[in-house]
Each structure stands twice: as C-alpha cells, then as structure tokens.
N, C-alpha and C positions, 0 to 999 in steps of 0.2 A: 581881835583875832589876828594870829600871825599869818604871814604870807604863805608859809609851808602848810598850815592847816587849811587855808583857803584853797591851795592847790590840791591837797589830798581830797577835800570834799568835791571839788570840780571833777577830779578824775573818777571818783567813785560814782558820781551822778552820770558821767559819760558812759562808764562801764555798765551801769545799771540800764541805761537807755539802750545800749547795744545788745545786752542780754535779753531785754524785753522784745526788741525787734526780731532777734533770732528765734525767741520762743514763739512769737506770733507767726513767723514764717513757717516754723515746724507745724504749728497747729493748722495753718492754712493748707499746707501740703498734705497733712493727715486727712483733713476734711475732703480735699480734692480726691485723695486716694479712696476714701469711703464712697464718695459720689461716683467715682469711676467704676468701683466694684459693684455698685447697686445697679442691676440691670433693669429694675422696675421701679415705677412709682406706685405706692400702695396707699389706699385710703379706705377707712371703714366708717359706717354710720348706722344709727339705730333710731327708730321713732315709734311712738305709741300708735297702735291701730285698733285699739279696743272699741268695738262698735256698741250699738244700743243694748243696754243690759236689762231691757224690759220689753215685753209684748211681741218681740220679733222671733220668728221661728228659726231654729238653729239649722245650719247647713251640714248635710252629711247622711243622716239616717232617714231623711224624708218622712219623719214622724211628725204629723200635724200637732201632736200634743206636747212636743218638746219646745217649749216657749222660754226664751231667756228671762231669768228673774234674779239676776245678780252676777257677782264676779268671784270666781275661784282664784284666778290671778290674771294679770293683764296680757294682752297680745301685742306683739311688736313686729315691725319690719326691720330686718337687718340686712345691710348691703355692704359689698366690697367692690372696689374699683381697682383694676390692675392695668397699668399703662407702660408702654415703652416710652422713655423720655422724648424721643423724636418719632415715635411710631404709633401703632394702633393701641386701642384700649378696649376692655370689656367690663361690663357691669353684671353682677349677679345679686339679686334681691331674694331673700328668704322670708316668707310670710308666715306668721302664726295664723293661718287661715286654712280653710278646707282645701282650696285650690286657687290657682290663678284664674282670672276672668278676662275674656277677650276685650270687653268694653273698658274694664279697668286699665288693661295694658295700653289700649288705644289712647285713652285720655291722659295717662302718665306720659306717654311718648309726645303727645301734643304739648304738654307743659314743658317737657325737657327741650323740645325744639324751640319753644318761645324763649327759653332762658339761655340755652347754649348753642343754638343753631343746629348744625349737623354733627355735633360731637357725640351725641347719644341718640341712637336710632333703634328701630326694630331689629336691625342686624346684630348690634352688639350689646343689647340690654336683654337680660333674661330675668323673669319674675316667676318664682316657684313657690308653691304652697306646701306646708308640712302635713296637711290632711287631717288636722284636728276636726273632730265632729262636734265641737263644743263652741263654735263661733257663730255669730249672727249671720243669717243668710240674706238673700235678696239682692246680691251685687253682681250676679251674672245676667247676661242679656237674652239667653235663650229660654223659651217658655218652660220646658220640662224641668229646668233647674230652679225655678222660682214659683212653682205652683204652690208648694206648701208654705211659702213665706207670704202668701197673698199678693204675689207680684213683686215688682221692683221696690227695694227699700233704699231710698236716696241717702239716708244717713249711713247705712252700712257701706254704700258705694263711696260716698265722699270721704269718710275717714280713711279708707284704704288708699284712695288716690292721693290724698294729702300726706299720709304717712310714708307711702312709698317715695313720693317726690322728695320729701324732707330727708328721708334716710340717704337718698342718692346725693342730694345737695351736701349733706354733712360729709359723706364719703369723699365727694369731689373737693370740698374745702380742706379735707385732711390729707390730701395727696402729698406724700413726701417720699424721698428715696428709701427703699427697703428691700427685703428679701422674703421669699416664701419657701417654707419647707413642706414636704409631703411625707406622710406615713400611712401605713395600712396595717390592719390587724383584725383578728377574728373576735367577734362578740357572740357567744354561744347562746345565751339564755334570754334574748329579748324579742324572740319571734318564733312562731310555728306556722306551718302550712295549714290554712283553714279549708282548703279544697284538695286534700291528698288524693282523692280518687281521680280527679282531673289530671293532677300532676303525674300519676302513675300511667296515664294513657300516652305519655310521651315515650318515644322509643327507649327500650331498655339500654341500648348501646349508648345513647345520649345520657341517660340518667346515671349510668355507671361511671361517667367522668366526674361526677360530683359526689362529695361526701354527704351533703345535706340536701333536703328538699326545699330549703330556702337559702338565700344568700346570707352568709354570716359576716361578711367583710365590711369593715368601716374604713373609709378613706378620709383622711383629715388634712387640711391645710393649716399651717401655722404662719401667721403674718408677723413679720419682725420689722419694725421701724428702726432705721439706722440711729436715730437719736434716742427714742424712747424704749427700744427693746420690743418685746411681744405686745401686740396691740389687738390681737384677735385670733379666732380660729373658726373655720367652717368645716363641717364634715357631712358626708353622705352615707346613710345606712337605711336599709329597708325594713320598716315595720309600721303597721297601720296606726293611725291616731285614734284608736278606739278603746283605749283603756277606760275612758269615761263612757258610760253607757248611754243608751237611747232615751233613758228617762232623766238624765242629768239636765239641770236647767241653769247651771252656773257657767258663765264664759270661762274657758280654760284653754290653754295651749296644749293640753293633754301631755303625753309622755315626752314628746320632743320639746315642747315649750318649757316643761319643767326642767329638762336636762340643760337647756340653754341658760335658764336662770341659775341653776346650781353651779354651772361652770363660770358664769360671769361673777357670781358671788365668791366662788373659790378663788378666782384670780385676784379680786380686790382684797380679800381677807387673808388668803394664804399663798396665792400663786406667786407673788413677787418674792416672798421669802423662800418658796420652794425652788424658784429658778435660781436663787442665789446659793442655796445649799445643795441643790441637785437631788433632794429627797422627795418622795411622793407624799402628797398631802391629801389624797382623795379618800382617806380613811373615814371621814365624817362629812355629812352633807351640810354645807354652810347655810346660813339663813341671812336674808337681807336685813342687816341691823346697822344702825348708825354707830359711829365710833364713841360708844358709851364708856366712860370711865367710872366703874362702880365706886360708890361712896361707902365708907366704913360705917356700920351701925353696930351698936352694942348688942341689941337683941330685937326680936320681932315686935315687942311692945313699943319700941321707939318708932318703928316703921308705921305701926297702927296709929300712933299718936299724930304722926305727920299726915297720914291719909285722912284722918278724921277732919282735918282742916279744909278738905276739898270735897264738897258735896256736888252733885250734878248741877250743871249750869243750864239755865233756860236757853232755848234756841235763840239765836241772834243773827242779824244780818252779817254777811261776809262777802268778800270779793272772790272772784274765781281764781285769781292769782294766789290767794292764800292756800288753796288746795294744792297748787303746783309747788309753792315754796316749802310746804310742810312735808313733801314726799321724802322718804328715806334716801332715795337715790337721786335727789335733785342734782341735775348736771352742773348747776352753778357751784356746788361743793366740790366738783371734780374737775374744775377748769384748768388746773395746773398741768394736766397731761391728757392725752386722747383717751376717750372712754374705751374700755375693753369690750369687744363685741364678739359673742360666740353664737354661732347658728348651727342647729342640728337639722340638716336638710333631708328631704325625702328622696327615695330612689324607686326601684322597681318593687313596690310594696303590694301589688295587686292581690296576691293570695297569701299575704303574710299578716298574721294576727299577733298582737301583743298579749293576748289571753293565753298564756303559755301552759296552763294546767289542762287545757283541752276543753271540748264541748260536751256538756251534760244536759240531761233532761231535768227540768226544774221540778217535775212532779215525782219522778222515781229516783233521781240521783244517778241513774245509769248513763253510760255514754250514748250519744245520739247515733242514729243510723248512719253508717259510714258513707253511703253513696248519696243520700238525699238530705242529711242533716235534719231529720225529723224525729219526733217522739210519738209513737202510736200514729204515725201518718201526719202529724201536725208540726209545721215548722216553728210556730209561735212558742213552743215549749223548749226549744233547743238553744242554749246560750253558752258562749265561751266563758271560761273562768280565768281571770287574771291572777297573778301570783299573790295578791292581797285579798283574794276572795274571802268574804263577800263585800269588802270595802273597796269601791272603785277608786276612791281617792288614794288609798294605800297602793293599789295596783298601779295607778298613774305614777306615784312617787317611786315605786320599786323599778318599773321599766325605765323611767327617766333617770334614776340613779345609776342603773346598769350602763346606760349609754354614756352618761356623764363620766363614770369611772374609766371606761374604755377610752373616751376622748382625752381625759387627763393623762392616761398612760401614753397614748400616741403623741400627744402634745409634748410631754416631758422628754420623750425619746426620739423625737423627729430629728433626722440628720440629712436626708436627701434634699438637695436644693433644686427648685425649679429653675431651669435655664433654657433660654431660647425664645422663640418668636411668640408674640401675642397676636392672635388672629381670630377670625370668626367667619361663619357662613350661616345664612338664614334664607329660608324660602317658605312661601305659602303653597300648599298643595290641596287640590280638591280631591278629598278622599271618597266622594260619593260616586265617582265613575272613573277611577284610575285603572289604567291597564298595567298589569303586573306580570312579569315573566317569572315563572316558577319552574323549579327543576323537579321532574317526576322521578319515581323510584328507579327506573332503568337508566337515568341520566339524561333523558331527552327533556327539552324545555317546552313549556306550554304557556300561552298568554291567557290570563284570566282577568276578571275585573272585580273591583270592590263594589259595594252597593250603597245606596242612600241609607242613612242611619235608621236603625230599628232596634227596639229592645224586646227581648224574649220574655216568655212567661216566668222563667226562673228569676228574672230581675225582681219581680214583685215578692219573691220568697225571701229576699234579703239574705243575710249571711249569719253565721254563728256569732258574729260580733253585734249584730242587730237584726233579729229576725223580722220578716214581714208579717203579713196578715192574711186572713181568709184561708183558702185551701191551696195556695200556691206552694210549690216545693222546688228545691234545687234538683237539677238533673232531669227536668221535664223537657222532652224533645217532641211532645205531641200537642200540648195545650188542651183546653176543653171547650165544649160548645158554648157554654154559658158566657164565659169571659171573651170568647171570640165575638159573640153577639154584642156585648158591651163595647168591645173594641171598634166594631164596625160602625157604631154610632158616631165615633170620632173620625175614623179614617179606615176604610177597607183596603188592605194592601193588595196590589195587583199580582197576577200570576208570575210576572217577571221578577218582582221583588221577593216573593215567597221562595222562588227557585234560587235566587241569588243568595238569600240569607240562610238557606237550608244547611244543617238540620234545625236551625233555630225556628221555633214556632213564634210568630210575631205577635206580641201583645200590643205594642205601640209603634206605629209606623212613623216615627218622629221626623225622619228626614224628609218626608213628603207632606208633612203637616205645616201649613203656612198661615193659619188663622189663629190669633190676630196678627202674628208675625212668626218668624222661624221658631220651631220647637227645638231644633238641634242644629249644631254646626255641621257644615260640610267642608269649609275651607279651614285648614289647620296650619299652624306654624310649626316648622321643625328647625332646629338650630344646633350649631356646634360652636362652642367657645374653646379656644386653645390658649393655655398659658404654659409655655415651654413644653415639657413632656406630659402635662395634664390635659386631657380632653374631656369636656363636659357635653353630654348629649341632652339637650332640652327637649323633652317629649311632653305633649299636651294631654297626658292621660296616665292611667295606672297600669303599667306592664306587670304581668305576673313574673315569678322568678325565672322560669325557663324562657319566656319571651324576652326578658331583659338580658339573659345570658346570650341568646342568639344575636340580639342586636349589638351588644358590646363586642362579641367575637367578630361579627361581620365588619364593623368599623375598624377594629384593631387590625384585622387582616389587611384592609386597604391601606392603613397608615404604616404598616411595617413591611410590606412586600412591594414588588414592582421596581421600576427603574430608580425611583427616588426613595431611598431608605433613610429618611431624615431622622427617624426616631431610633434606628438601630435596635429595634426590639424593645426598647425601654419606653413604654408609654402606659400611662394610667388612664383608663377610660371609665368614667362614671356616668351613670344615668341620673339626671335631675328630673324627677316625676312631677306631674301636675304643673307644667311650666307654660306660661304665657296665655294659655286658655285651657278649657277642660272639655274632654270628649270621652269620659268614662274609661272603660278597660280595654286592654289589649292582651289576648291570650295566644298561645300557639294554635296551629291548625288542629292538632290532636286534642288539646284542652277544649277548644271550641265544640268539638264533636260531643263532648260530655254534657254540655249545656247546664253547668252549674252557674251560680250567680255571675261569676266573672265572664264566662262565655256568653251568657245571655245579655251581658252589658258591653260586649265588644260590638260596637255599633255598625261597623262597615263590612260585616260579613266574615267568612272563614279565612279570607286572605289578607286581613287587616295587617297582621304582623309582617307578612311578606312585602306589603306595600311600604311599610316603614323602613324595612331593611333596604329595599331597592332605593328609596329616596335618600336615606342617610348615606348609603354608599356613594351616591352622586355628590353629596355635600363633602364627604371625606376626600374623595378624589380631587375635587376642585380646590380643597384646602391644600393638599399636597402639591398640586400643579400650579397653585397661585392664580387660578382663574376665578373670575366672578361667576355667580350663578344667577339665573333668571329669578326675579323676585316672586313671580307667580301671581295668581289672582288675589286681590285684596279681600279680606273678610268684611262683612257688613258692619256698619256702625248703627246699632239699633236703639241708641239712647233716646232719640226723640219719639220712638214708638212705645216706650215702656209704659206699662199700666201698673198702678199701685192701689190695692184695696185695703191696705192697712190704715186704720183710722188714726188721725193725729191725736196728740194729747190736747184735750179741750181745756181743762184747768185742774189745778190741785187745790185741795182744801184740808183743813184740820177741824177737829171738834171745837165747839164754842169754848173759848177761854184757853185754847192750846195754840202754841206757836210752832212753826216749822223748826225742827231741830230739838224740840223738847223730848226728854227721855220718857218713854212709856213704860219700859220695864228696865229697872236699874240693877246693878249688882247689890247684894245684901250689904247693909251697913257693917262697918268694921270687919270686912271679910278678908280672909287670907287664902290664897291659892297656892298650889304647888305645881311644879313643872309636870306637864302632861295633863293638867286639868283643863276643862273647857270653861271659858268666861263668855257670857252672852249678855248683850245689851240691845234693847230695841228703842228706836227713835221714830217720832212722827216725821214723815219725809215727803218728798215730791217725786215724780216719775223720773228715773234716770235718763230718759230720752230727752229731757229738757237741756241737759248738758252732759256730754260723754266724759267730762273731766279728763280730756286728753292731756297726757303728761302730768296729770294730777292724781287724786285718789278720792274714793268715796268713804274709805274707812282708814282709821289711823289708831295706832296704839302709841301712847306717849309715856315716858318715864320722867319722874320728878328729879331734877338735879338742883343742888343747892337749896335755897329756901322756897322759891316759887317759879323756877324755870322748867318748863315742860319741853322735853327733847323728843323728836320723832324717833320711834324705835322699830315699828313694823307698820306696813301699809297694805293696800289691797293688791299689791304685786308680790306679796309674801305667800308662800305655800301654807303657812300656818294660820292665815287670817282670811275669813270668808265674809263677803258682803252679800246678804240675801234681801231681796225686795219683794213685797207682796201688797195686795189690796185686800181689805176686809171682804169685799165682794166684787164681782166681775166688773160692774159698771160704776163702782164707787170712785169719787174723786179723791178720796182719802187713801193714803198708802203708808206703809211701815218699812223701815230699814232695820234689819237685824244683823248685828255684827257678831261673829263668833271667832274667838281667839283661842286656839289650842296652844297652850303655853309650851314653847319648845324647851328642850333640855339645855339649850345654850343661853336661855334667858337669864340675865343677872338678877340677883335679889334687889328689891326696891319697891317704890311706890309707883303705881301705874294708873292710867285712866284710858278709856276708849272714847274716840271722837268720831263724829260723822260730818261729812260735807255733802251738801246737796243743792238742788235748785228746784224752785217751784214756779208754776206758770199760773198767772192770773187769768181771769175770764177775758180780759182785754188783750191777752197775749204777751204781756211783759214777763220777763224772767227775773226772779229774785233769788240770789244765792244766800245760803244760810249755813250755820254750823251749830253743833251742840256737843256736849261732853258728858260722860257718865260721872258718877262719884268715884273717888279714888279708892284703890284697893291694893293689897300687899301681895307680892310674890316672894315667897321665902323658901 
C-alpha cells in the first residue's frame, strides 16, 4: 500500500469520526429539546380483574337470581399516571366494575404505601368504576351492598385489589416524557333520560339553557409518548352500564367495556396505519385476533381433508401458565412497545339509560306510564329497550360501538395540548350531619342539614333498566302500611330522620342501622385532580344529568373568577362518577321531590347536592389558592368484620370413565361453517372459582397453520366468544363448560378447533389444571 493511499484512508477515517461525533451531538441536542418540551411524564397500565365466573351474585341490579355462570368478555383495570418531572403527580384508575369500593381503595392505598412510600396516597389516587351491572359482587364493605351476594366475597375483593395495584405499578414503570391532548365532542345516540318526569321538575329557566335532557358531550384525553407516539386514551361520557339485562349471567364490561376493547383492538390493528395516513379507520369494529397469515387452499375439500386428521383430544393435565401463554393478546408478544390502553370512564350517568328505544310494557308493547314507569300499575312489566332489542348482546355492541366511533374521531382530531400544573385536593366529609348554606328564592341564605343515609320506597321499584318486584313503584312519596311494618322489624326511623328525609318515605333507614356492622357509609371522599386546564371531579356516587351540570358549573365558576384567573376561562371540567367509594345517587332538590328511583336512592336527604357543591367549592378554592385542605374524618375499615355466607367449592367430579377436559358435545364430523354461524362445544369441567385464570382464558379458538401448528385466534376476551358454565343440578359436583363461537365476518378461511382451559378441586383441596380440545372443523 502506498504512502498516499494510507494518508487518504487515515483522513477519511478521521473525517468519518468527526461526522459521527457531530451527528451524535445533534441527536443529543434533539433529545434534550424533546425532553425540555415535554412538560409531563406519562405512564399507562392495564390488568385483568375478572372475578369469579360461577356461583357469585352480580353487582348492580340487586337481583338475587342473577348469579354469574360464565364470561362474555373479561374485565380490566386501566390506569394512567401524569407527573411533572420535578413536581406532583396524579393517578386515575378506571375499573370494569360496577363501582369503586371504600375497602378496596383502602387496601390498594396500603399496598402502594408499602411499595412507594408517600408517592401515591388517598389525595392523588382516584379509582373509578364504569358501572357495569354484569360483574361479580361482594367486594364492598357496607351491608346493604352485599346482601344479595350472601355477604363479602373474598375472591371478588382480592382480584380487584391485585389488579388495581398491578395496573398502577405498570403505569409507574412506564413513566416517560410525553404530552397529552384533549378533545370534546357530542355523541347523540348513546343515552336517553330514564326519569324525564323528574328532570322536568327542574326550573324551566335552567332546562332552557340545555339542548338535551342528558349530557351528550364526551371528553377525551390522548396520551402521546415522546418516543413511541400515542400510547392510550381515556374518555368520560355519561351512560349507564345496563345494556346487559338483569337476567344476564355472563361476566361483561357492558357497553363501556366493549368500547374499550374495540378501541384497543382498533389501535393495534388499524390505528398505527391511521395515524400515519391521517384517515379514519372506525368504519368497522375490529376483533381481537392474532396476526394470522392466511394459507392458500385450492378448495374446501382440501380443508376438510386436513380437518379430518384432528379429532377431539381427551382432557389432559395442563399448567396454569399455558392458559396465559395461549391468550391472543399475551403481553409477551407485545413487549417491543408499550401496550395501548383505552378506557371509557363513567360520568354523571344517574338518570341516563343506554336503552335508547325507550321503555315499553312487555305485556302490551305500549309505552310505560310516564310518571311511575308502570304497566297497569306494575313496575315489573316495564322494561327499557336497547337499540339491538330483543338481543341484549347486540345492544351492548351497538352502544359500545357508538362510543368507540366517537372516541376514535376525537382521538384522531385532538389538537389542544394540556399545559400547566399537576395538582390535587382530597377530603373526607361526613355527609350524615353536614351543615349546608343554601340560597333561597329571594336571595337570602339558610343553613340546613343533610341526614343519615336512608332509602325510599321507590328504590325497591328499580328502574326501566331493571325493574324491582312486589308492588313498589317509582314516584311514591307516601309508602304503604305493610312495607312500613316490615321495615320496622329492621329499624324504625325516628321523627327527626323522617322530617329530614321528607318527602322521601323511608323504606330502609340504612344510615342508622349498625348490626352486624354499618349498612351504609356516612363518611365520603371528594376529590379534584388537575392536569393543566383539565379538572377531574371524583364523586362517590351517581349524579343525575342536572345535578352534574350544577356541580361542574359551580366548580368552573370558582376556577375562572376571582383574583387568581389562572385558567383564563379555558378549563375542561369532567365528573368521574362512582369514584373511590359508593353512596348511590345524587339528584337535584327538585328531582328529589318527585321521588323516582334516583331521588329515593339519594341517601342524605334533599340537600345532598347542595352539600357536594359547597364542599367541592372549598376544594376548588384551595386548589387555586395553593392551600392545603383538612383531610377530614377517616372512613372505617370494616374488613375484619365482614361476613360471608357463600359456600366454598367442596370438590369437582366427572362421570365414571370421563376426564376433566373431555368433550361431552363435539362439532359434527367433517363440518363446515360460514361466517355468522354459531359453533358450540361442551366440555366436562371444574368450577371456575378454582382459578379465575387471571390474564389467562377459559376458552380459546385456534387456527391450524402449516402441518400441525395451532395458533391462538380468539379467546374469552373476544366479543364473539362466550364461555358458559353450568351444573347438571344445584348440588352436583359435576359441571360443564359450553363454549360458543359466533364466527365473525373478519375470520379467515381455514381449519379451526375450540379449546377449554379449567381447574378442578379434589376432595382433599388440591387444584388440578386441565385442558381439552374439540375436533377440527372448517370455516370457509
């Protein structure tokens, strides 16, 4: 090699090194600029909270006959954390559960304190429920909320505490620099007012300010990681989780849970491409499917020939981890980027029904009585109809899809960035004897008091979403002698309580019932979380439409007027309903006078809403002033006092010569199904309470790839797959698992089989996991 060549090569290497250094400096400067422009750290997390799918009463309708017996789709806890790099942080957890629970909140906070010290406390952690009426009950600590579940259900409680904690841990570990966009828009056809006669009792001047008798606005947050781009969305919109009826027995997230699954699927399957092209992709509902590459087949006979090679396999032992690893959405398969988390949160849904066709009499088909929601004087015959009537699953899909479509639209068009302080305020308030200053018609003020909790006669009438029983009816402000006599056997309300709660006739004086322990809460948490110009009001109940409007307006007035106008009029105030604990309904004073279901369920008397407004004004003012607030009296921890009458699983058994996981009813041999068909297979099984299959699945549809490789295609978190569990008789140790697959239009042609995962308990108490599979069949 010549001297000149050696010199040239040395120069080129030196220049290359210089350019590399310059390039690295540019990259570092760019990263510093991104970090400096990111005002927040954001992190999202999600975890399975599906409770016992057998034997446990469902929470929401208070129907003793509504006992869980399978899974429609799984329930999840979804969390976000937003923090200023050197400042405060807030946590919001959305639960696919009927409501938050005081004892669950207490135990989650204890775990967070043990792990993180004072980083996450009752002040900056909010836990909210979507209000599905299709989840297992027994996880609240007050007697009135666990009567129908035969007391406390430890399994329901534990899976919630574990799942909430793990969703927060995941969000904490995902904290990275990012930004948050906010967007709002109207969703017209996902809710109607189920108590219009009560709404009409509000002043006409107030009603005339609003176009609708329910809130139609959805507020959405879009979380954008600086490195990964969009990583999630949370939105708040008011509609009840009652698309699934009071006779449904399958665990389900109802319309909001469905919407969350649709949006998470949309992002994984289409969202990234949509974000790149800028086009909307919400024209079709996605399904949770694995990344299947369809194989080419010459004809259906070739598929049938391959299917014939795979007959049903006898049940065999399995490990629990097998159920987890075979899930379609196994997180291990998505480890290359943060999981996209989408939550559809609840708001002031108190009088908002998803049964948008209206309420009709099931005997005549005519509309129900307007004031009392009765048919011939009977409430039991008056039912609301969803848009998919008479199919409640279809109604759930439609209302979920409508929320999903609006969320995608807001997500795709979001442009306003949240900027400013992260802050919070929290206080406990004793609502059983709170002095409240109210303004009278002439402008003068008067000091009134709230009352110990009590439920009116119309509470037992139920609603058009789920009617009650006997001769109760909505709009009852008198009661009747017979039921008052029955009431008095439990607790006779005093004259002071009767006067305080008037015009509510007291059916259950729950606030003064203490045996075997408290029947209802008296100390409630109220909370404000602030992220820039977004303010979240955490309320522990179901505010009606107008009650929610008054609360939002009152807080917004405090935040945007006065000496410190930090928001300059630009503030988004949302209500997060059913947060941190549960205390039933909150109506306006005028709605309370009508004593429909919501008014009868407003526990603390006619001035309950005024009490909330007064106390939230204090929180809002302290937030603006930068002052702390008094923590207030602590609510009781009643975990040690809980009573459970639910019998445990004694043992599981199968007929002689049959193994757990064996197929009892198979698909027909050499069968071919088309999209839209229903495929049904039944297995000999064990009780689902033996193992909740957390982050796993009871049911699986697999597709054949290559010669003999079975790939997960759909599982029990898919809308199209249902897991149903039953016993031949009430006391039988034998049980059956029926798996139904409604083949979606998006399914690819191929050879499929259905698989079941379960767990059986021996007489000695040991748990054995098993699996079984059907014969193969063709989808063409």
